N, C-alpha and C positions, 0 to 999 in steps of 0.2 A: 623328544618328541609329543612328550607329555606337555613340556611348558611351550612349545611352537600351538601346540591345540587350545591350549589354555587362554593365550593371547589371541588368538583367532576367535575364539569364545566370544574374549572381553571387546573384542572391535566390532564384532557382528553386534554384541548389546549396545555398543555405544552407537550405532548406526541408525539401529530401532526406536530407540526412544529419541532422535532427533539432533543430539549432542552437536557430532562435526557436522550435522547439514546445516545446523544454523550460522557456525563458523561460517565455515563455506559458502551460505550465500552471505553471510554480510560481506565480506573479502571479495566476493565476487564487486557487487554493490558499489562499493568504494573503491578498492584500490583498480579493478577494470574497468566499470564503466564511472568513476568520477562523480559517485550520488553521496551526497553527505548524509549518514544514517549516524542512530544511536540508539541503544536497548530503549526497547518502550518499557512500562512498568510491570508488565506480566498480568497474569491472570490471578485471581484470589487463590493464594497458596492453602488454603484449605479446601480444596476441589471446588466450590460452588459458583454460579455462573455469577462472578463479581469481577471487581479489579482488587489488585495488588496494593494499590494506592489509597488511602486514608479516606476518600471519599467513598460513602456508601452510597450515593448518587449516582455514581460515575455512568455516563450514556457511554463512554467508547473503551469497554473494561479490558486493562490489557494491551490494548493499541496505542495509547500515548505515551509521550516521553513524561519521566515524573523523578527520577534520579541516576543521571544528569538530568538537563532543562535540555528543551529546545537548540538553544544556543551553541550545547557542546557537541553537536553534530558534526561529525569529519571525517574526510575521506584517509585519512593516514591510517595505514596500515597497521602499525603498532599501536595504536590505541584501539585498534578495532579489535583486535587479537586480546587482547589484555581485556576488553568489557566480553565479549563471549567467553573467554577461557575461565573468568569469573563468575560470569552467569551465562551458561552455557546454553539454556533452555531460555532465554530470553527473544521476547519478538525483537523484530528488525523494525524501526521506524526511519520512512527516507523522510526529510528536510525537505521540504516541497519549495520553488521557486530560487531567484538567485538564477545558477547556474544550471540548475536541477530540473528535473522537471515537474511542471504544476499537474493538474488532476482537475477531473471534472465527475462527481459522483453523485448517484442516483436511485431508488429502489432496485433491487435485484429484476424486479421483473419487467418495468422500464425500461430496465437494460438494457434487457435482454431484446425486448424490441427494438430500440435505437440501436444495436448492434445490427440486428438484420436490415433497419431502412440503411444504414450508410455501406452494408455491404451490396443492397440492392443497386447502390448509384455508383457502385465501383471503388467509391472512394477506398485509399488506403490506411488504413490501423495501426497503430502502434500496440505495446502491451496492455493489457486489461486487468486489474486485480481485483478480485472477487473476496467477500463474505459473506455468509448467507445470509445477510438480509440487503446488501450494497456494494454495487459494481462503481471502481473507479478507473475511468479512460483516462490515462496517460498521455498529457498534453507539452507542446515546447511552453518552453517559460514567458509568463506573459506578466505585464506590469498591470496595476491598479486602474490607472488611466484606462487603460487598454482595454479591460475589462470593462470598467463603466461606460466606455462608449459603446462596448457591444451590447450590453444588456439594457440599458437607454434607447436603440434601437427596437428595442423586444416590443409589443403591445403588454404582452402577458409574462411573468417569469415563475415557474412555480416555486412555491416555497422546496419542493422534497429535492431541489436540484442543490448540490453544494460545490464551490469554489477552493481547490487547494491551492494558494498561491504561495506567497510571497509571508514567511511566516506562520505555513501550516505545514502538516504530515498527513501518512498516510502509513500503514502499516503495510509490509510488503510481503510475499509467499518466502517461506512455508511457516510462517508465526504462528503460534497460536494462541490462540487472546481468549475473553471470557464470552464471544460472540461465536466464537469456534475458528475452526482453521482458515486462514488465508490460502488461497491460492491463485494461480494463474486462470483468467477464463482463455485467455486469448496469451500465451506465451509468447515470450522475444525471442528472435530466430536465433539460433544456435553463433556463438563467436566471439572474441574477445573485445570488438566494440561497442561502446554503449549503444542500446535499441534505438531505432528512429522512432521520433512521435511527433505527432500530424500539430500542425498549427489548430490552436482555441476555436478557432473564428467558422474552422472546415466542422467541429461536429456540433457546434451549438444549437445550429436550428434543428435538426436530424432529432437532437436530444430534447429540447422543448417542446415539438412536435409528440415524442413517443410518451412525454412524460402529460401532455395536456389529454391525449386520446386516450389513454388509463385510466386516468382519472385520478393519478395520483399527485394533488397538488398542495396537498396539506405537510405542513413541517413535521420531518420523524425524526424521532430521535437514533 
């Protein structure tokens, strides 16, 4: 009985520090949803609000690929298990584009207004990823040509709007980064199939309008 109670305490401790949670999340993204992922650089090991990578001026601390690089992103379950067994608290980074979702990200205040605007139109939204400072609306994969044509038709595109397409990345929940915890603002619906995401054209108009109205037009770090 004492051995069983000790095992339960160890399991609860592991759950509380988030370690099995990170592996479970990475396996869901890679093996079930077929989203290519890899471990992020992680936060500063000294506990400061910085990044574990060598760059002291890192603008996305803990939320970017480092070792391995972005090209290593995979959906292979064995590789994912090996990574997070060896680095159990590493952030989960999604390699956007290709067959994986892309994203449109913007400052949190403007993003909240953009989501309200989209809700009022009755538009269906997929998952939305949130950090303390920026939110990312997941969208269907798009090409650079498609994105260029879409933006060319706009009179003005705020500099704080970012597009995460082919060759890009975003950190996924429940990653802990130097910018804070990554969470779902709009969580995927439960189920084993990959979450549905809208086309990029369907969200850009409302996003640009929201950024303009909130006055968030300058680039942000």
